[in-house]
Biopython code that builds the backbone (N, CA, C, O; Angstrom):
import numpy as np
from Bio.PDB.StructureBuilder import StructureBuilder

atoms = [
    (1, "MET", "N", (57.469, 190.153, 46.517)),
    (1, "MET", "CA", (56.558, 190.872, 47.358)),
    (1, "MET", "C", (55.087, 190.775, 46.717)),
    (1, "MET", "O", (54.080, 190.521, 47.378)),
    (2, "GLN", "N", (55.107, 190.977, 45.550)),
    (2, "GLN", "CA", (53.730, 191.023, 44.817)),
    (2, "GLN", "C", (53.191, 189.614, 45.073)),
    (2, "GLN", "O", (52.005, 189.547, 45.397)),
    (3, "ALA", "N", (53.851, 188.544, 44.981)),
    (3, "ALA", "CA", (53.293, 187.237, 45.192)),
    (3, "ALA", "C", (52.616, 187.018, 46.715)),
    (3, "ALA", "O", (51.567, 186.434, 46.988)),
    (4, "LEU", "N", (53.386, 187.557, 47.443)),
    (4, "LEU", "CA", (52.998, 187.540, 48.918)),
    (4, "LEU", "C", (51.589, 188.366, 49.125)),
    (4, "LEU", "O", (50.666, 187.833, 49.743)),
    (5, "ASP", "N", (51.476, 189.584, 48.625)),
    (5, "ASP", "CA", (50.334, 190.258, 48.559)),
    (5, "ASP", "C", (49.133, 189.640, 47.827)),
    (5, "ASP", "O", (47.973, 189.777, 48.217)),
    (6, "ALA", "N", (49.497, 188.957, 46.747)),
    (6, "ALA", "CA", (48.468, 188.313, 46.093)),
    (6, "ALA", "C", (47.847, 187.157, 46.967)),
    (6, "ALA", "O", (46.622, 187.066, 47.053)),
    (7, "VAL", "N", (48.658, 186.300, 47.597)),
    (7, "VAL", "CA", (48.245, 185.231, 48.332)),
    (7, "VAL", "C", (47.467, 185.780, 49.539)),
    (7, "VAL", "O", (46.414, 185.227, 49.858)),
    (8, "ASN", "N", (47.925, 186.831, 50.223)),
    (8, "ASN", "CA", (47.150, 187.409, 51.350)),
    (8, "ASN", "C", (45.941, 188.040, 50.813)),
    (8, "ASN", "O", (44.999, 187.970, 51.603)),
    (9, "ASP", "N", (45.675, 188.654, 49.674)),
    (9, "ASP", "CA", (44.553, 189.168, 49.167)),
    (9, "ASP", "C", (43.425, 187.942, 48.927)),
    (9, "ASP", "O", (42.246, 188.124, 49.234)),
    (10, "ARG", "N", (43.855, 186.791, 48.401)),
    (10, "ARG", "CA", (43.065, 185.811, 48.003)),
    (10, "ARG", "C", (42.631, 185.085, 49.373)),
    (10, "ARG", "O", (41.429, 184.915, 49.575)),
    (11, "TRP", "N", (43.621, 184.635, 50.361)),
    (11, "TRP", "CA", (43.318, 183.807, 51.465)),
    (11, "TRP", "C", (42.949, 184.629, 52.710)),
    (11, "TRP", "O", (42.419, 184.098, 53.686)),
    (12, "GLY", "N", (43.260, 186.025, 52.647)),
    (12, "GLY", "CA", (43.138, 186.682, 53.853)),
    (12, "GLY", "C", (44.245, 187.334, 54.547)),
    (12, "GLY", "O", (45.337, 186.780, 54.421)),
    (13, "LYS", "N", (44.197, 188.254, 55.160)),
    (13, "LYS", "CA", (45.383, 189.042, 55.857)),
    (13, "LYS", "C", (46.168, 188.109, 56.727)),
    (13, "LYS", "O", (45.519, 187.402, 57.498)),
    (14, "GLY", "N", (47.474, 188.007, 56.713)),
    (14, "GLY", "CA", (48.070, 187.022, 57.576)),
    (14, "GLY", "C", (48.318, 185.757, 57.135)),
    (14, "GLY", "O", (49.010, 184.987, 57.800)),
    (15, "ALA", "N", (47.673, 185.353, 55.746)),
    (15, "ALA", "CA", (47.964, 183.784, 55.423)),
    (15, "ALA", "C", (49.275, 183.642, 55.244)),
    (15, "ALA", "O", (49.692, 182.577, 55.700)),
    (16, "LEU", "N", (50.205, 184.427, 54.673)),
    (16, "LEU", "CA", (51.527, 184.370, 54.555)),
    (16, "LEU", "C", (52.312, 185.421, 55.442)),
    (16, "LEU", "O", (51.758, 186.507, 55.610)),
    (17, "LYS", "N", (53.217, 185.261, 55.869)),
    (17, "LYS", "CA", (54.048, 186.160, 56.684)),
    (17, "LYS", "C", (55.636, 186.213, 56.140)),
    (17, "LYS", "O", (56.059, 185.312, 55.416)),
    (18, "LEU", "N", (56.311, 187.113, 56.466)),
    (18, "LEU", "CA", (57.779, 186.929, 56.033)),
    (18, "LEU", "C", (58.526, 186.190, 57.182)),
    (18, "LEU", "O", (58.179, 186.350, 58.352)),
    (19, "ALA", "N", (59.492, 185.430, 56.849)),
    (19, "ALA", "CA", (60.138, 184.585, 57.601)),
    (19, "ALA", "C", (60.854, 185.244, 58.851)),
    (19, "ALA", "O", (61.134, 184.571, 59.843)),
    (20, "SER", "N", (61.134, 186.593, 58.751)),
    (20, "SER", "CA", (61.614, 187.348, 59.803)),
    (20, "SER", "C", (60.594, 187.636, 60.876)),
    (20, "SER", "O", (60.973, 187.889, 62.019)),
    (21, "GLY", "N", (59.437, 187.609, 60.586)),
    (21, "GLY", "CA", (58.193, 187.886, 61.466)),
    (21, "GLY", "C", (58.074, 186.759, 62.488)),
    (21, "GLY", "O", (58.482, 185.616, 62.281)),
    (22, "LYS", "N", (57.451, 187.198, 63.665)),
    (22, "LYS", "CA", (57.189, 186.171, 64.787)),
    (22, "LYS", "C", (56.254, 185.314, 64.366)),
    (22, "LYS", "O", (55.345, 185.765, 63.669)),
    (23, "VAL", "N", (56.278, 183.904, 64.699)),
    (23, "VAL", "CA", (55.201, 183.042, 64.403)),
    (23, "VAL", "C", (54.682, 182.633, 65.837)),
    (23, "VAL", "O", (55.360, 182.524, 66.858)),
    (24, "GLY", "N", (53.268, 182.423, 65.677)),
    (24, "GLY", "CA", (52.605, 181.869, 66.747)),
    (24, "GLY", "C", (52.668, 182.726, 68.122)),
    (24, "GLY", "O", (52.616, 183.955, 68.076)),
    (25, "ALA", "N", (52.770, 182.107, 69.202)),
    (25, "ALA", "CA", (52.660, 182.727, 70.516)),
    (25, "ALA", "C", (53.827, 183.646, 70.710)),
    (25, "ALA", "O", (54.735, 183.659, 69.878)),
    (26, "ALA", "N", (53.845, 184.406, 71.755)),
    (26, "ALA", "CA", (54.978, 185.463, 72.076)),
    (26, "ALA", "C", (56.282, 184.536, 72.232)),
    (26, "ALA", "O", (56.252, 183.391, 72.683)),
    (27, "PRO", "N", (57.281, 185.122, 71.846)),
    (27, "PRO", "CA", (58.658, 184.504, 71.937)),
    (27, "PRO", "C", (59.035, 184.360, 73.420)),
    (27, "PRO", "O", (58.754, 185.228, 74.245)),
    (28, "ARG", "N", (59.687, 183.216, 73.721)),
    (28, "ARG", "CA", (60.133, 182.958, 75.179)),
    (28, "ARG", "C", (61.296, 183.879, 75.581)),
    (28, "ARG", "O", (62.245, 184.178, 74.857)),
    (29, "ALA", "N", (61.073, 184.301, 76.891)),
    (29, "ALA", "CA", (62.054, 185.123, 77.353)),
    (29, "ALA", "C", (63.449, 184.475, 77.591)),
    (29, "ALA", "O", (63.313, 183.370, 78.117)),
    (30, "TRP", "N", (64.485, 184.745, 77.414)),
    (30, "TRP", "CA", (65.841, 184.243, 77.643)),
    (30, "TRP", "C", (66.658, 185.431, 78.125)),
    (30, "TRP", "O", (66.366, 186.617, 77.971)),
    (31, "GLY", "N", (67.918, 184.837, 78.841)),
    (31, "GLY", "CA", (68.952, 185.617, 78.909)),
    (31, "GLY", "C", (70.167, 184.840, 79.023)),
    (31, "GLY", "O", (70.150, 183.624, 79.210)),
    (32, "MET", "N", (71.260, 185.556, 78.909)),
    (32, "MET", "CA", (72.692, 185.045, 78.924)),
    (32, "MET", "C", (73.005, 184.762, 80.301)),
    (32, "MET", "O", (72.701, 185.565, 81.183)),
    (33, "LYS", "N", (73.677, 183.518, 80.581)),
    (33, "LYS", "CA", (74.045, 183.033, 81.717)),
    (33, "LYS", "C", (75.211, 183.896, 82.093)),
    (33, "LYS", "O", (76.311, 183.663, 81.594)),
    (34, "GLN", "N", (75.043, 184.864, 82.931)),
    (34, "GLN", "CA", (76.009, 185.787, 83.480)),
    (34, "GLN", "C", (77.151, 185.273, 84.309)),
    (34, "GLN", "O", (78.263, 185.799, 84.338)),
    (35, "ASP", "N", (76.763, 184.124, 85.032)),
    (35, "ASP", "CA", (77.661, 183.383, 85.805)),
    (35, "ASP", "C", (78.975, 182.698, 84.956)),
    (35, "ASP", "O", (80.089, 182.460, 85.422)),
    (36, "SER", "N", (78.520, 182.469, 83.640)),
    (36, "SER", "CA", (79.559, 181.688, 82.776)),
    (36, "SER", "C", (80.350, 182.814, 82.126)),
    (36, "SER", "O", (81.304, 182.456, 81.435)),
    (37, "LYS", "N", (80.121, 184.048, 82.230)),
    (37, "LYS", "CA", (81.110, 185.127, 81.562)),
    (37, "LYS", "C", (82.222, 185.496, 82.506)),
    (37, "LYS", "O", (82.162, 185.660, 83.725)),
    (38, "SER", "N", (83.294, 185.598, 81.652)),
    (38, "SER", "CA", (84.594, 185.968, 82.341)),
    (38, "SER", "C", (84.564, 187.508, 82.743)),
    (38, "SER", "O", (83.932, 188.192, 81.938)),
    (39, "PRO", "N", (85.049, 188.111, 83.687)),
    (39, "PRO", "CA", (85.047, 189.446, 84.013)),
    (39, "PRO", "C", (85.702, 190.386, 82.979)),
    (39, "PRO", "O", (85.320, 191.527, 82.721)),
    (40, "ASP", "N", (86.813, 189.693, 82.392)),
    (40, "ASP", "CA", (87.582, 190.485, 81.267)),
    (40, "ASP", "C", (87.215, 189.714, 79.723)),
    (40, "ASP", "O", (88.070, 189.509, 78.861)),
    (41, "TYR", "N", (86.010, 189.410, 79.619)),
    (41, "TYR", "CA", (85.836, 188.843, 78.294)),
    (41, "TYR", "C", (86.153, 189.438, 77.105)),
    (41, "TYR", "O", (86.318, 188.790, 76.072)),
    (42, "THR", "N", (86.262, 190.784, 77.187)),
    (42, "THR", "CA", (86.496, 191.478, 75.938)),
    (42, "THR", "C", (88.126, 192.124, 75.812)),
    (42, "THR", "O", (88.643, 192.600, 74.802)),
    (43, "THR", "N", (88.683, 191.983, 77.068)),
    (43, "THR", "CA", (90.032, 192.639, 77.161)),
    (43, "THR", "C", (91.453, 191.542, 77.230)),
    (43, "THR", "O", (92.607, 191.819, 76.903)),
    (44, "ASP", "N", (90.946, 190.304, 77.740)),
    (44, "ASP", "CA", (91.972, 189.348, 78.049)),
    (44, "ASP", "C", (91.980, 188.156, 77.039)),
    (44, "ASP", "O", (91.241, 187.181, 77.171)),
    (45, "LEU", "N", (92.766, 188.294, 76.142)),
    (45, "LEU", "CA", (92.792, 187.251, 74.943)),
    (45, "LEU", "C", (93.030, 185.847, 75.436)),
    (45, "LEU", "O", (92.548, 184.882, 74.843)),
    (46, "LYS", "N", (93.796, 185.726, 76.555)),
    (46, "LYS", "CA", (94.046, 184.330, 77.166)),
    (46, "LYS", "C", (92.605, 183.695, 77.686)),
    (46, "LYS", "O", (92.529, 182.496, 77.953)),
    (47, "GLN", "N", (91.626, 184.462, 77.793)),
    (47, "GLN", "CA", (90.346, 183.853, 78.343)),
    (47, "GLN", "C", (89.439, 183.419, 77.408)),
    (47, "GLN", "O", (88.362, 182.927, 77.746)),
    (48, "ILE", "N", (89.809, 183.570, 76.145)),
    (48, "ILE", "CA", (88.923, 183.013, 74.997)),
    (48, "ILE", "C", (89.004, 181.543, 74.807)),
    (48, "ILE", "O", (90.094, 181.059, 74.503)),
    (49, "PRO", "N", (87.948, 180.773, 74.957)),
    (49, "PRO", "CA", (87.937, 179.399, 74.976)),
    (49, "PRO", "C", (88.465, 179.020, 73.198)),
    (49, "PRO", "O", (88.225, 179.631, 72.156)),
    (50, "VAL", "N", (89.154, 177.917, 73.429)),
    (50, "VAL", "CA", (89.609, 177.368, 72.146)),
    (50, "VAL", "C", (88.575, 176.033, 71.946)),
    (50, "VAL", "O", (88.330, 175.219, 72.837)),
    (51, "ALA", "N", (87.998, 176.001, 70.492)),
    (51, "ALA", "CA", (87.133, 175.037, 70.120)),
    (51, "ALA", "C", (87.935, 173.929, 69.177)),
    (51, "ALA", "O", (88.530, 174.278, 68.157)),
    (52, "ARG", "N", (87.888, 172.712, 69.581)),
    (52, "ARG", "CA", (88.589, 171.809, 68.595)),
    (52, "ARG", "C", (87.418, 170.764, 68.219)),
    (52, "ARG", "O", (86.459, 170.496, 68.945)),
    (53, "ALA", "N", (87.659, 170.276, 67.062)),
    (53, "ALA", "CA", (86.810, 169.354, 66.286)),
    (53, "ALA", "C", (87.544, 168.015, 66.075)),
    (53, "ALA", "O", (87.002, 167.106, 65.448)),
]
sb = StructureBuilder()
sb.init_structure("model")
sb.init_model(0)
sb.init_chain("A")
sb.init_seg("    ")
for serial, (resi, resn, name, xyz) in enumerate(atoms, 1):
    if name == "N":
        sb.init_residue(resn, " ", resi, " ")
    sb.init_atom(name, np.array(xyz, "f"), 0.0, 1.0, " ", f" {name:<3s}", serial, name[0])
structure = sb.get_structure()
């Protein structure tokens, strides 16, 4: 954190940011596709899809 503060002190506030912070413009809005969700997605184990590689 000291290195981050030193760079920001030298090059100006916001020169470096934490990777968890948002970058650039506002994030795009998204949402889950509700029509793909099973009505019993948490209770019926037979409805869990099987992934094969």
